[in-house]
N, C-alpha and C positions, 0 to 999 in steps of 0.2 A: 315291287309287289303289286299285284293287280287284285282288285276287289270287285265283286259283283253284288249289287243291291237290288232287291226286288221291292218296288214300292207301288202304292196305288197311284192313280192318275193325279190325285190332288196333292201328293206329298212331293216336296222338293228338298234337296240337301244343298247347303252352302258350306264350302270348305274355306276355313279361315285359319290364320296362324294363331299360335298359342298366346302371344302377347295381346292380340285383339280379344281373345276369350277372357284373359285376365282383366282387361279393361271393362268388358261387359259385366263380368261377375262383381267387380268392385263398385259399379255404378247402378246396377239394376234394381237394388232394393229388394222388395218382395216379389217382383215379377220374375217369371222364368225367362230363360234366354230368348226363346222364341217371341214371347210377348214384348220383351224389351226391344229386340231388333225391329219388330213390326211397329212399335211405337216410334222409334227413331226414324224409320223410313217414312211413316205417316207424317210426322212433324216436319221432316225435311221437305217433303213434297208440298205441304200446306203452309210452310213457314210459320208454324205455331209458336216457336220459341220467341220470335220477335214481338208478338202481340200478347204474350201470356202474362198472367198476374202472379207467376210463381217466382220465388227467390232461389238463387243458386246456393249451394252449401257454403261456399266461401263467403258470399255476401252475408249470409245469416250468421256465420261465425264472427265475421268482422263486426256486425251489428251488435251481437251479444257482448263481445269484448269492449266495444265502445260504451255500451250501457253500463257494464260493470265498472269501467273506469270512471264514468260520470258519477255513479253512486259513491264510489270510493272518494272522489274529489268533493262531493257534497258532504260526506261524513267528515272529511278532514277540515273543510271550511267551518262547519258548525261547531266542531270540537274546538278549533282554534278561536273562533268568534266567542264562544262561551267562556273560554279561558281569558280572553282579552277583556271581557266585560267585568272581570273581577270575581266571577263566581268560582269558588273553589270546590272542585269535585273531590269527594273522598278518593283515596288511592284505589279502592276496589272498583269504583265506577270508571276511573281512567283506564285501569287494566282491562275491564270488560270492553270498553270502546276500542282500545288497541287491538284486542283479540278479534273484534268484528272487522276492523280495518284489514287485519292480516287475512281473515277469511275471504273477504271480498277480493283482495289482491290475489289470493291463491286460486280462486275459481276460474280466472281467465288464463291461467297457465303461465303468468309472468312471475319473475322473481325480482326482488328489489323494489324500490319505490318507482312509480310511473313518472 
């Protein structure tokens, strides 16, 4: 099948495969496709990703998971330290602390204890 397009002098068309379009749509955020492709080309030509101050999605997710795990470990430490010092917490306070520990554990997508 042959197609004919009439464009202005400034307009160009790039033909790409469906899987590339899906990758563009998954990663472009709020940019439209043209803006995203222009940004990628611009960054590739100027090597802006190697000198940028931006964090990748995977790095940010890993960081948030590590911070959540750190908070969970701090809570476990202070609860066990308070219990070892002979302070007896009422059962309601212990249940509230356990609930908080479970909530921290649930926010990072893990099941079971770290």
